[in-house]
C-alpha angles and dihedrals in degrees: 000000000000134000137200134219121212120227122229115284096015092121134116131208112255099221092188093054090041097055092038086070088070090058093047093052099039095122092056090049093051095046094050092048093048091049093051091046093051091050092049089050092053094047092047090049092051095047120107112250115248127206126204132197131175141206122203126212128192117211108214140134110269094189112112130209091253095054100035112116115257114264094023104117131178091284090060097051118107115279108243097185128139094279091050095052090046090053090055089054089059091046092055090051094047122126094244094057092044090051091051093050092045091052094044093052095034093234094167090073093058118093089219090070097043110077093187093062096054101044114142125218091257090052092051090051090050090050091050090050091050093241093116132037118251111247090208089068090069122075113256092249092057093046089055093048092048093052088042093056092046091059098037125085122184118180142153121243107244115258093006143084093239120120118199120205110197126182130180127201142153088245111070094203092053089047087061099038097053098059091045091049092049092051092049092049089047093054090046090049091052093046091050090049091056091046091052091048091052092048092050089047095053091044091054099040097051097068091037092056092050090051092046092052090058094046092050093052091050094049094049090049091054091051093053094044092050091049093053096045094047094048089230100171114191119222132179120328089023091282127134118269094240092052092049093049089049089054093049093047091050089054092048092049092053090051095048092048091050090051091048093050090048093050093048092048091049093046090049093052092050092047090050092050093050091047097050095039092239129152113292095185092087094061112105093218090053093048091050094057111098096205092053090049090053091046089052091050091051089048092054091050094052091051090051090052093049089050092051095047092046089070093065104019134059121242091254093056111122092233092057092045092053089052093050091049090054090049091055091049090053091054090052091049092050093051089047090055093047089054088052090053088049092052089049091053091049091050090049091052092048091050090050092051092053089048090051094052089050092051092047090056093049089045093055090050092051091048089063091046093047091050092055092047092049090055091051092044089057090058092042091054090051089053092047092049091052091051093045091049092050090046094050091047091051092049091049091049091047092052093048093046092052092048095048092044092050093049090048093048096046094040092230105153110148115203118224092231139059136190109240097167121038123197119258130199107275117230096198132052119239092205134084106026100187099192097048092044093050092044093049089047094053095045094044096047092046090051093048094048090048092052089048092051092048092049091048091051091046097049091045090065095232091113094055127097135173115280116253093231097041116152112254132199125207121254135188112315122226115198113239132181117273116265141163123235117198118213122227112273113265125186095209096045110072091190140066128210124240123195117212130175095206120092097252123177088259089059090050088054091048089051100231125144121269096252094043120094115246134199118230131176120244133178117272092237091067113107110261124191138165091222119094113273117258090238133006123258108265116240118246110239120230113268134205116236140171098230134101128252128254093257092050093048090052091049091049093051093048095045092045093050092232117183098192131031114193113199119201113192109190091179091062129230095346091070094044089092088076092071091047092052095047092048090051091049093053092044090053088055089064101260124130104248131181122192112209112199113210097165120120095236100037092242093155101048096036097076091043092054096038091252095299121149113233137161113278147154093325091055090048092050091046089052091240095122144022130236092265090055098052101042115088136173123253109250091221107036145017092271123115122224135208106194127203093265137218101267124112105279091214092055091046093050089057087067096047090124087075092060095087089051092049091048089050091052094047092049089053092051099043136045092227131013113202115200123194108203101171115212103355138144133221095274094051095055094045093103092053099054120099141143114324094019124160121193116209131182116211120205144166099202121026105227140143092281091059091048089049092051092048092050090049092053091049090049089051091060103273101115100169099060113167122208114214130183131184093209109124096019110131127207125207112282093227113055112241118233117259124250091248093052113120 
């Protein structure tokens, strides 16, 4: 028989015990609520009825398109934004407006607005004790304003330009008269403000306009005087005469230069044709000469005559010789005429050159004159700008003065607000509402008393119970007969738990002492009984094996920089604890480790997740979940777990081709991926192997079957097969709190 001792603070709140205290103290709750409700009813019945009325104002621009001043567009209209409307709320509640309303309605004569006339005995005692200020110390006007502000509420309707003026009073007629009076005084106040603004504008504009008239005359006189003194004659396009002449001479010079270049080029072409003896008929100047055209026609006629006579006469016939002589004379005449054309072109080029030189001289003279004129034009434009600015300002002032004066004379001053809902005399009081007050008193008192009762029960300690995951420490062990204890049936847990007092192999895996009871998992189909077993479970004797320990295997994986560790357990689920222990050892060393459970029964992930069923690798293969849905934290270490899952294994196996991709993704995200495969051979783990893979065989007893499996893996291409056993590995005596423990 063993016992446990809870450490300080390892307690939970027993909600059932806590809320049961309400049922035990129901009479006290009801009596307190009834008492508070009765008191609230008496106070509400004795309270003076209060009436409330309200007037609504709409802040908008009352200026129309027909009366808006000239030149004031949409951008110059008053800004009626949220800040502007809120400012009008403050104006309505200002002291000046309230004073005018109080004087208009003679509120000082009403007892409701004089606190000194309605002081109760309790208030007088408080004043005598110094716990309350004496109203008589304040002037009567301030007492009225103070009471006025307490009963007045002015606010802006959200997301609108509507201002609501509310007033409450014991007199319903007064409750309606005050908001209407405030709205009327506010509109008069705005109208007077605009009148004052117009008056100030006309008073300021009048002397300014007189001064501007004088300044405009002086500026225009300076412009005229400077223009006459500088001889700045204005030509076409409002430009100076010298500048206009300079432009015309530049155009003429360009034309003369173009004519000279054309004449020189033509003369050069004619000269080249005469020098080389080429055809001169193609030259445009030759073709345009009438004499040369007539000579060409005569030449053609003579050639035709010679051709006709050559058919009947010999070449030495006098007639033919005469015609040939005339033909030669025509060639000489044509050449002479071409030379005359050439001389004319040369004369034309020389004339154009002389004209160009004359224009260049005139142009240089005008450049100097234009420079002087430009300098004077700069000063002239400055004087003209000054005069134009003064004139524009004068015209603007005159326009504004006439508008302000006309509005003042005609008394047209539109206010940017209007009353669209006036206050009416209320027929029902808004305070007190007896039913809501009594109901609120009952619910509030009941709730407060319930909270008080719960706190009383909680602080008394009666609602506390030991925490389910409280840390325990071993105490003196008392040997007891061996017995089996069956757990309650659970649809989600495929295993039961058996308690034995003999040091079984499962106890060695769990790391408990030999004399300490240990919990091991057995299949559900084992016989379970609450009666003592017929014979105790025999202890497993220590064995000698050729494998390495859990610690050595973890050190070997860390030192070798392994990315994947594939565990094969020929002995089935009993040896699956090896992968769990190695993964936890590596995780404790500070590496990011994931355990992938590929056993059929989930023997590896079950103890790490306290036997819960969660989505896992089969759901991921069947595309029913994402990585974030299937990766969970080990309840007892920093290791992450991917369980078998809840999907149909047959459907998941149809997507087995995705397993290498999943392994590659996990290898990228984690420092080490530990895979528990259960009883598997070399071919079955082929899809899981990648770069940096270590294959390990876990066993409890080293026998021929283990050696046969290891030889089979080596024959399948995995030469460095490591044998690992959990025998001898010891867990901490006191269970460590889980990461989810509060």
